[in-house]
C-alpha positions as CSV (number, residue, x, y, z in Angstrom):
1,X,-32.7,-36.4,-13.3
2,X,-29.2,-36.1,-11.9
3,X,-29.4,-36.2,-8.1
4,X,-27.0,-35.7,-5.2
5,X,-23.9,-37.9,-5.0
6,X,-20.2,-38.0,-5.5
7,X,-18.7,-35.9,-8.4
8,X,-17.8,-39.2,-10.2
9,X,-21.4,-40.3,-9.7
10,X,-22.8,-37.1,-11.1
11,X,-20.5,-37.2,-14.1
12,X,-21.3,-40.9,-14.9
13,X,-25.1,-40.2,-14.6
14,X,-24.8,-37.1,-16.7
15,X,-22.9,-38.9,-19.4
16,X,-25.5,-41.7,-19.4
17,X,-28.4,-39.3,-19.8
18,X,-26.6,-37.4,-22.5
19,X,-25.9,-40.6,-24.3
20,X,-29.5,-41.6,-24.1
21,X,-30.5,-38.4,-26.0
22,X,-33.1,-37.4,-23.4
23,X,-35.1,-34.3,-24.2
24,X,-34.3,-32.4,-20.9
25,X,-32.0,-33.0,-18.0
26,X,-33.1,-31.9,-14.5
27,X,-30.1,-31.3,-12.1
28,X,-30.8,-31.5,-8.4
29,X,-28.1,-29.0,-7.4
30,X,-25.1,-27.0,-8.6
31,X,-22.6,-29.8,-8.9
32,X,-25.1,-31.9,-10.8
33,X,-25.7,-29.0,-13.2
34,X,-22.0,-28.6,-13.8
35,X,-21.7,-32.4,-14.5
36,X,-24.6,-32.2,-16.9
37,X,-23.3,-29.1,-18.7
38,X,-19.9,-30.9,-19.1
39,X,-21.7,-33.9,-20.6
40,X,-23.7,-31.9,-23.2
41,X,-24.0,-28.5,-24.6
42,X,-27.1,-29.4,-26.6
43,X,-29.7,-31.0,-24.3
44,X,-31.5,-28.4,-22.1
45,X,-30.6,-28.5,-18.4
46,X,-32.8,-27.2,-15.6
47,X,-31.0,-26.8,-12.3
48,X,-33.2,-26.9,-9.2
49,X,-30.7,-25.0,-7.0
50,X,-27.6,-23.1,-8.1
51,X,-25.8,-23.0,-4.8
52,X,-23.1,-20.8,-6.3
53,X,-23.2,-18.0,-8.8
54,X,-24.0,-19.6,-12.1
55,X,-22.5,-16.6,-14.0
56,X,-19.2,-16.8,-12.1
57,X,-19.1,-20.5,-12.8
58,X,-19.7,-20.1,-16.5
59,X,-23.0,-22.0,-16.6
60,X,-25.0,-19.0,-17.9
61,X,-24.1,-15.7,-19.5
62,X,-26.6,-13.7,-17.5
63,X,-29.6,-14.5,-15.3
64,X,-32.0,-12.8,-17.7
65,X,-30.6,-14.5,-20.9
66,X,-28.6,-17.6,-20.0
67,X,-27.4,-18.0,-23.7
68,X,-26.4,-21.6,-23.4
69,X,-28.3,-24.8,-22.6
70,X,-28.5,-24.3,-18.8
71,X,-31.2,-22.5,-16.8
72,X,-32.9,-23.0,-13.5
73,X,-33.2,-21.4,-10.0
74,X,-30.7,-19.2,-8.1
75,X,-31.4,-18.0,-4.6
76,X,-31.0,-14.3,-4.0
77,X,-28.5,-14.7,-1.1
78,X,-28.4,-11.1,-0.2
79,X,-32.1,-10.8,0.5
80,X,-32.4,-14.3,2.0
81,X,-29.5,-13.8,4.4
82,X,-30.7,-10.3,5.4
83,X,-34.0,-11.6,6.5
84,X,-32.6,-14.7,8.2
85,X,-30.0,-12.5,10.1
86,X,-32.8,-10.2,11.4
87,X,-34.9,-13.2,12.6
88,X,-31.9,-14.6,14.5
89,X,-31.2,-11.2,16.1
90,X,-34.9,-10.9,17.2
91,X,-34.8,-14.3,18.8
92,X,-31.4,-13.8,20.5
93,X,-30.8,-10.1,20.8
94,X,-28.1,-10.5,23.4
95,X,-25.8,-12.6,21.2
96,X,-23.3,-10.7,19.1
97,X,-21.4,-13.6,17.5
98,X,-22.8,-15.9,14.8
99,X,-20.9,-18.9,13.6
100,X,-22.0,-20.3,10.2
101,X,-21.5,-24.0,9.5
102,X,-20.1,-24.1,6.0
103,X,-19.3,-26.7,3.3
104,X,-16.2,-25.5,1.4
105,X,-16.8,-23.4,-1.7
106,X,-20.4,-24.7,-2.0
107,X,-21.5,-22.2,0.6
108,X,-19.0,-19.4,-0.1
109,X,-21.6,-17.1,-1.6
110,X,-24.0,-17.7,1.3
111,X,-21.3,-16.9,3.9
112,X,-20.3,-13.8,2.0
113,X,-23.9,-12.6,1.9
114,X,-24.4,-13.4,5.6
115,X,-21.4,-11.3,6.6
116,X,-22.8,-8.4,4.7
117,X,-26.3,-8.8,6.2
118,X,-25.0,-9.0,9.8
119,X,-22.7,-6.1,9.6
120,X,-25.4,-3.3,10.1
121,X,-27.0,-5.4,12.8
122,X,-23.8,-5.4,14.9
123,X,-23.3,-9.1,14.7
124,X,-19.9,-10.6,14.0
125,X,-19.7,-13.6,11.7
126,X,-17.2,-16.4,11.6
127,X,-17.3,-19.8,9.9
128,X,-16.5,-23.4,10.7
129,X,-16.3,-25.9,7.8
130,X,-18.0,-29.2,8.3
131,X,-15.5,-30.7,5.8
132,X,-12.8,-30.0,8.3
133,X,-14.5,-30.0,11.7
134,X,-16.8,-33.0,12.7
135,X,-20.4,-32.2,13.7
136,X,-20.0,-32.7,17.4
137,X,-16.8,-30.7,17.6
138,X,-18.3,-27.9,15.5
139,X,-21.3,-27.5,17.7
140,X,-19.3,-27.8,20.9
141,X,-17.0,-24.9,19.8
142,X,-20.0,-22.7,19.0
143,X,-21.4,-23.4,22.4
144,X,-18.1,-22.6,24.1
145,X,-18.1,-19.3,22.4
146,X,-21.7,-18.7,23.4
147,X,-22.6,-17.8,19.8
148,X,-25.5,-18.4,17.5
149,X,-25.2,-21.3,15.1
150,X,-26.4,-20.9,11.5
151,X,-26.3,-24.0,9.3
152,X,-26.0,-22.9,5.6
153,X,-27.5,-24.9,2.7
154,X,-25.6,-27.6,0.9
155,X,-26.3,-31.3,0.3
156,X,-23.8,-32.3,3.0
157,X,-25.1,-29.9,5.5
158,X,-28.7,-30.9,4.8
159,X,-27.8,-34.6,5.2
160,X,-26.3,-33.7,8.7
161,X,-29.3,-31.5,9.7
162,X,-30.6,-33.9,12.3
163,X,-27.2,-34.4,14.0
164,X,-26.5,-30.7,14.0
165,X,-29.9,-29.8,15.4
166,X,-29.9,-32.4,18.1
167,X,-26.4,-31.6,19.2
168,X,-27.3,-27.9,19.2
169,X,-30.3,-28.5,21.5
170,X,-28.2,-30.7,23.8
171,X,-25.7,-27.8,24.1
172,X,-28.5,-25.3,24.6
173,X,-27.6,-23.4,21.5
174,X,-29.7,-20.9,19.6
175,X,-29.4,-22.3,16.0
176,X,-31.0,-21.7,12.7
177,X,-30.8,-23.0,9.1
178,X,-31.0,-21.5,5.6
179,X,-33.1,-24.5,4.5
180,X,-36.5,-25.4,5.9
181,X,-35.7,-29.0,6.9
182,X,-33.3,-27.7,9.7
183,X,-36.3,-26.6,11.9
184,X,-38.1,-29.8,11.0
185,X,-35.0,-31.7,12.2
186,X,-35.2,-30.0,15.6
187,X,-33.4,-26.7,15.1
188,X,-34.9,-23.6,16.6
189,X,-35.8,-21.9,13.3
190,X,-35.2,-22.0,9.6
191,X,-35.9,-19.8,6.6
192,X,-35.4,-21.0,3.0
193,X,-37.0,-21.8,-0.3
194,X,-40.2,-23.9,-0.3
195,X,-39.0,-26.9,-2.3
196,X,-42.5,-28.1,-3.4
197,X,-43.1,-24.7,-5.1
198,X,-39.7,-24.7,-6.7
199,X,-40.3,-28.2,-8.1
200,X,-43.7,-27.2,-9.4
201,X,-42.1,-24.2,-11.1
202,X,-39.3,-26.4,-12.5
203,X,-41.9,-28.7,-14.0
204,X,-43.4,-25.7,-15.8
205,X,-40.0,-24.8,-17.1
206,X,-39.4,-28.4,-18.3
207,X,-42.8,-28.3,-20.0
208,X,-41.9,-25.1,-21.9
209,X,-38.7,-26.7,-23.0
210,X,-40.5,-29.8,-24.2
211,X,-42.8,-27.6,-26.2
212,X,-39.9,-26.0,-28.1
213,X,-38.6,-23.2,-25.8
214,X,-34.8,-22.7,-25.6
215,X,-32.9,-22.8,-22.3
216,X,-30.9,-19.9,-23.7
217,X,-34.0,-17.7,-23.6
218,X,-35.5,-18.9,-20.3
219,X,-34.4,-16.6,-17.5
220,X,-32.8,-18.1,-14.4
221,X,-35.5,-17.6,-11.7
222,X,-35.5,-17.0,-8.0
223,X,-37.2,-19.7,-6.0
224,X,-40.9,-18.8,-6.1
225,X,-41.5,-18.8,-2.3
226,X,-39.5,-18.7,0.9
227,X,-40.9,-19.7,4.2
228,X,-40.0,-19.2,7.9
229,X,-40.4,-22.1,10.3
230,X,-40.2,-21.8,14.1
231,X,-39.9,-24.9,16.3
232,X,-41.6,-23.8,19.5
233,X,-40.9,-27.2,21.1
234,X,-37.2,-26.5,20.7
235,X,-37.7,-22.9,22.0
236,X,-39.3,-24.3,25.1
237,X,-36.4,-26.7,25.7
238,X,-34.0,-23.8,25.3
239,X,-36.2,-21.6,27.6
240,X,-36.4,-19.0,24.9
241,X,-39.4,-16.7,24.7
242,X,-40.0,-16.2,21.0
243,X,-41.2,-12.6,20.3
244,X,-45.0,-12.6,19.5
245,X,-44.3,-10.6,16.3
246,X,-42.0,-13.4,15.1
247,X,-44.6,-16.1,15.9
248,X,-47.3,-14.2,13.9
249,X,-45.0,-13.8,10.9
250,X,-43.9,-17.5,10.8
251,X,-45.3,-19.5,7.8
252,X,-45.1,-22.7,9.8
253,X,-44.9,-23.4,13.6
254,X,-43.6,-26.8,14.7
255,X,-45.1,-27.9,18.0
């Protein structure tokens, strides 16, 4: 399995796996999938999370029929961001500015989908890139603007989830994440794919490949399940009354 790391690390790991003539390569994220595809066009590759459009990046020909040796899971950003934007509006209806914490082109598709989702809700969206602005400075700017902070999903942003969430709470910020660990790290809420289900489904895909199926014929799938997490301990610290309807719709409540 190719996991998170530097681009050079991904490429070296992918070349090593390809040279070992393994039967299937599982890539932990988009960059790992690119490295694996660059290392081999023969060995099947299953990507756990395409963070960018795999068609635009030339990894697959179409979601229904990948055509090459790469398949996996691609989040429907339009639907995901629409639901997340509505949750943020419900928990902070007075806020009309949302700042998305981004990570270069890794989160470009998410940010684009977020802007589209927020437009009919009357919420303006801007971005701050963690590759340019340090964590504390980023959160402090959002607090100064009295905006909502939404942390998008990327390996770098997930690694900084705890620092972002704790700083947001210290600055009394309403904040959410598009990956579930953000709420577990102390953020107010999060909505994202349930990774355990995705890994189980990926295992099924690997099994099919080992039994003779071709990656070219296995459709790129949507993560099988999304879940909404609410951190009521953080809500209490922020003195926010979470709407009862939102509490009842949450898949997990962190107390």
